[in-house]
C-alpha positions in Angstrom: -10.4 7.5 -4.3 -7.0 6.6 -5.6 -5.7 3.1 -5.5 -2.1 2.1 -6.0 -0.2 -0.9 -7.3 3.4 -0.9 -6.0 6.7 -2.8 -5.9 9.0 -2.8 -2.9 12.7 -3.8 -2.8 13.4 -5.6 0.5 16.6 -5.5 2.4 17.6 -8.9 0.9 17.1 -7.7 -2.6 13.8 -9.5 -3.3 10.8 -7.7 -4.7 7.4 -7.5 -3.2 4.3 -6.4 -5.1 1.1 -5.2 -3.5 -1.8 -2.8 -3.8 -3.4 -0.2 -1.4 -5.7 2.7 -1.0 -3.3 4.6 1.2 0.3 4.3 0.0 2.0 6.2 2.8 0.2 4.3 5.5 0.9 1.0 3.8 4.7 1.7 3.4 4.8 2.7 7.1 3.1 -0.6 8.0 5.6 -2.6 5.9 8.6 -0.9 7.6 7.0 -1.4 11.0 6.5 -5.1 10.2 2.7 -5.2 10.4 1.7 -5.1 6.7 2.9 -8.5 5.3 4.4 -11.7 6.7 6.8 -11.6 3.7 8.2 -8.2 4.3 8.3 -8.5 8.1 11.6 -10.3 8.1 13.1 -8.4 5.2 13.0 -4.8 6.5 13.8 -2.1 5.8 11.9 -1.9 2.5 12.2 0.7 -0.2 9.4 1.8 -2.6 10.8 1.4 -6.1 7.7 1.6 -8.3 4.1 2.8 -8.1 1.1 3.3 -10.4 -2.2 5.0 -9.5 -5.6 3.8 -10.5 -9.2 5.1 -10.1 -10.5 1.9 -8.6 -9.2 -0.8 -6.3 -10.2 -3.4 -8.9 -7.8 -1.9 -11.4 -5.0 -1.8 -8.8 -5.7 -5.4 -7.8 -5.7 -6.5 -11.4 -2.3 -4.8 -12.1 -0.9 -6.3 -8.9 -2.0 -9.8 -10.0 -0.4 -9.3 -13.4 2.9 -8.1 -12.0 3.0 -11.0 -9.6 2.7 -13.4 -12.6 5.9 -11.9 -14.1 9.4 -13.2 -13.8 11.9 -11.2 -11.8 13.5 -10.1 -15.1 10.2 -8.8 -16.4 9.6 -7.0 -13.1 13.0 -5.4 -13.4 12.0 -4.1 -16.9 9.0 -2.4 -15.3 11.3 -0.8 -12.8 13.8 0.3 -15.4 11.0 1.8 -17.6 9.3 3.9 -15.1 
């Protein structure tokens, strides 16, 4: 099983960080408005970064780390890959 940590850019320019086991399904849910209360009112969303992991625990840990960063630090992740 592959797990993913990801960052989305919302239509208002904000960033959203999450994790999932099924990236395509999760992105579709975000754009449909059913995945997150935060992104529901900020559609459409755009996937701007993703990283794969072997376990959901690793993906969740990476998500938590990214969420603790400032916007400037998150932008550095986006700019570096």
